VMD Tcl script that draws the C-alpha trace (Angstrom):
set ca {
  {11.59 11.61 -19.22}
  {8.98 8.74 -18.27}
  {7.48 7.41 -21.31}
  {4.04 7.93 -22.72}
  {1.12 5.46 -22.27}
  {-0.61 4.87 -25.67}
  {-4.46 6.53 -25.52}
  {-6.08 2.72 -25.42}
  {-4.02 2.00 -22.23}
  {-4.86 5.34 -21.02}
  {-8.46 4.48 -21.25}
  {-8.39 1.60 -20.64}
  {-6.66 2.31 -16.88}
  {-9.28 5.24 -16.07}
  {-11.93 3.15 -17.48}
  {-10.80 0.74 -14.23}
  {-10.17 3.53 -11.98}
  {-13.94 5.43 -12.20}
  {-15.33 1.80 -11.85}
  {-13.37 1.15 -8.70}
  {-14.01 4.31 -7.35}
  {-17.79 4.49 -7.54}
  {-18.23 1.28 -6.26}
  {-16.48 2.19 -3.24}
  {-18.32 5.66 -2.93}
  {-21.69 6.23 -1.47}
  {-22.48 9.12 -3.43}
  {-20.53 9.06 -6.80}
  {-22.68 11.60 -8.47}
  {-21.20 14.25 -5.91}
  {-17.92 13.12 -5.61}
  {-15.35 15.54 -7.40}
  {-12.86 13.14 -7.84}
  {-14.67 10.72 -9.45}
  {-15.93 13.65 -11.45}
  {-12.83 14.75 -12.76}
  {-11.47 11.02 -13.51}
  {-14.58 10.93 -15.48}
  {-13.97 13.93 -17.23}
  {-10.36 12.82 -18.21}
  {-11.87 9.33 -19.27}
  {-14.28 11.50 -21.51}
  {-11.13 13.60 -23.03}
  {-9.26 10.37 -23.82}
  {-12.13 8.94 -25.28}
  {-12.24 11.81 -27.47}
  {-8.90 12.02 -28.35}
  {-9.14 8.47 -29.44}
  {-11.69 9.07 -31.72}
  {-10.12 11.95 -33.41}
  {-7.04 9.51 -33.81}
  {-9.35 6.71 -35.76}
  {-11.33 9.57 -37.95}
  {-7.34 10.91 -38.71}
  {-6.30 7.79 -39.95}
  {-9.48 6.99 -41.67}
  {-9.13 9.81 -44.05}
  {-5.52 9.32 -44.26}
  {-5.91 5.87 -45.72}
  {-8.83 7.36 -48.08}
  {-7.35 10.41 -49.34}
  {-3.91 7.53 -50.14}
  {-6.18 5.05 -51.59}
  {-8.10 8.10 -54.10}
  {-4.59 9.33 -54.90}
  {-3.67 6.11 -56.17}
}
mol new
graphics top color blue
foreach p $ca { graphics top sphere $p radius 0.5 }
foreach p [lrange $ca 0 end-1] q [lrange $ca 1 end] { graphics top cylinder $p $q radius 0.2 }
display resetview
């Protein structure tokens, strides 16, 4: 099995793909491939935010215990 990319790497790759494909296309709003890329980008950004929230909650809980 291949190694999975981190969420940050995946986010940056998707951002570049969206930017490149939207500049190449005449109608980026109507292109279904670009829409799918944007959906994937939003999903990974949401995952990154949730991971950060969990990390801050974990550190706050650990600090409150001590």
